[in-house]
N, C-alpha and C positions, 0 to 999 in steps of 0.2 A: 290306664296305668296309675298306680298308686303314687301319691305325692306325700312328701315328708317335710316337717319343719325340724329345726335343730335348736335345742336348749342346752345351755352350759352355765357354769358359774366359775368365777375366777377372782383374783384379788380385787378387781373393781366392782364385783357383785355379779348378779345373774344377768344373762343376756338371752334373748330369744330371737331367732331369725325367722321371720314370718314368710319369707319367700318360699314358694312351693317348689321343692326339689325332687328329682328322681332319687332313688336310693344311692346310685353311684355319686351323684352330686352331693347328697347329704353326707355320705362317708368321706368324701374329699374335704368338705367343710369341717367335719368333725376332726379329721386328721390335722388340718391347719389350726384348729382351736387347741387341740392337744399339744401341738408343737409350740403354741403360744402360751403354754402353761395353764390353760383352762382345765377345770376338773368337773366331774359329775356331768359328763356330756350324755345327752339323751336325744335319740332320734324318734320322732313321734309321727305315726301314720295320721295324716290330716283327716282322712275319711272315718277311720274307726276309732281313733284316739289311742291305739295300741302303742305303748312306749317300748323302744329297744334300749335297754340299759347297759348291756354288755357290748358297748360300741368298740372298746379296745380289741376284743376278740375278732370282731368283723373287720376292723382295720388291718389286723395281722393277717387274716385270711386273704383279704383283698391284695395286700402287698406280696403275698406268697405266690399269687397267680400270675 
């Protein structure tokens, strides 16, 4: 199963959460960061390095389900 890390920037500067999360956990963490006014949230596949940059769209889809 793929694991992800979450990166974001906010008023205090950039943050990176190095804990290895499932995609659902990463989206939940991204949603909390967005609600805390962080911007430029990126979810990165730890194995491939592929970055998901349109996190807002994924959060909307997840909430709609």
